C-alpha positions as CSV (number, residue, x, y, z in Angstrom):
1,X,13.0,-21.2,6.4
2,X,12.0,-19.0,3.2
3,X,8.5,-19.0,1.1
4,X,8.7,-17.5,-2.6
5,X,6.3,-17.7,-5.4
6,X,5.9,-19.6,-7.8
7,X,3.5,-20.2,-11.0
8,X,3.6,-23.5,-13.3
9,X,7.2,-24.5,-12.3
10,X,9.0,-27.8,-11.5
11,X,11.6,-27.8,-8.9
12,X,14.0,-30.3,-8.8
13,X,16.5,-29.7,-6.0
14,X,17.3,-26.8,-3.9
15,X,20.6,-25.9,-2.2
16,X,21.5,-23.2,0.3
17,X,25.2,-22.4,0.7
18,X,25.9,-25.6,-0.9
19,X,24.0,-27.7,1.0
20,X,20.7,-29.7,0.2
21,X,17.5,-28.4,1.5
22,X,13.9,-29.7,2.3
23,X,10.9,-27.7,0.2
24,X,7.6,-28.1,-0.2
25,X,5.0,-26.4,-2.5
26,X,1.7,-24.9,-0.3
27,X,-1.6,-25.1,-1.8
28,X,-2.2,-23.3,-5.3
29,X,-3.8,-20.2,-5.6
30,X,-5.6,-19.3,-8.9
31,X,-3.9,-16.4,-10.0
32,X,-1.3,-15.7,-7.4
33,X,0.3,-18.9,-7.9
34,X,2.1,-21.5,-5.3
35,X,3.9,-21.0,-2.2
36,X,7.8,-22.6,-2.4
37,X,8.8,-22.7,1.1
38,X,12.2,-24.1,1.8
39,X,13.9,-25.2,5.0
40,X,17.2,-23.9,5.3
41,X,19.7,-27.0,5.9
42,X,21.5,-25.2,9.2
43,X,20.7,-22.2,11.0
44,X,21.8,-19.0,9.8
45,X,23.8,-17.0,12.2
46,X,22.2,-12.7,12.2
47,X,23.5,-11.0,9.3
48,X,24.8,-14.5,7.5
49,X,24.7,-14.9,3.9
50,X,22.3,-17.1,2.1
51,X,22.7,-18.0,-1.7
52,X,20.1,-20.0,-2.8
53,X,20.2,-22.0,-5.5
54,X,16.8,-23.8,-7.4
55,X,17.0,-26.3,-10.1
56,X,13.9,-25.9,-12.0
57,X,12.1,-26.2,-15.0
58,X,9.5,-23.6,-16.6
59,X,6.8,-24.5,-19.4
60,X,5.3,-22.6,-21.8
61,X,2.5,-21.9,-19.1
62,X,4.6,-20.1,-16.6
63,X,3.4,-16.8,-17.0
64,X,5.8,-15.5,-13.9
65,X,9.1,-16.4,-15.9
66,X,9.4,-15.3,-19.8
67,X,12.1,-15.4,-22.4
68,X,13.4,-13.2,-24.7
69,X,15.0,-15.0,-27.9
70,X,18.8,-14.0,-28.7
71,X,17.3,-12.1,-31.7
72,X,15.3,-9.6,-29.1
73,X,18.2,-8.7,-27.1
74,X,20.8,-5.8,-27.5
75,X,23.7,-8.0,-28.3
76,X,21.4,-11.1,-30.1
77,X,24.0,-13.8,-28.9
78,X,22.1,-15.2,-25.6
79,X,18.5,-15.6,-24.8
80,X,17.3,-13.8,-21.5
81,X,15.4,-15.0,-18.7
82,X,13.2,-12.1,-17.1
83,X,10.1,-12.1,-14.1
84,X,7.2,-10.1,-14.7
85,X,5.9,-11.2,-11.1
86,X,8.7,-9.7,-8.5
C-alpha cells in the first residue's frame, strides 16, 4: 500500500499499473490535511515500478494544489498545476 497526503480534494478513482485499486481516507488533520491510503491490487516484486493514476477534483479551498492561468505561464498557451505541499 501507499499513503499520500491530500487536502480538500475529491478522489474518484485510483489505478495502479492500469488496474483499479482500493483507496480510503484517514482522519483529517487541521493543517496537515487527510491521508489517502491506496491498496495495490497486486503485490509488487522488489524493484518493480508502479504507475499510480489518481482521478481527482480540486477546489478553490485546496491550498495543496494551485493553478497558473495560461497567461501566467511562459508559453501562455496552457494552465499549469503545481503543489506547494510536497
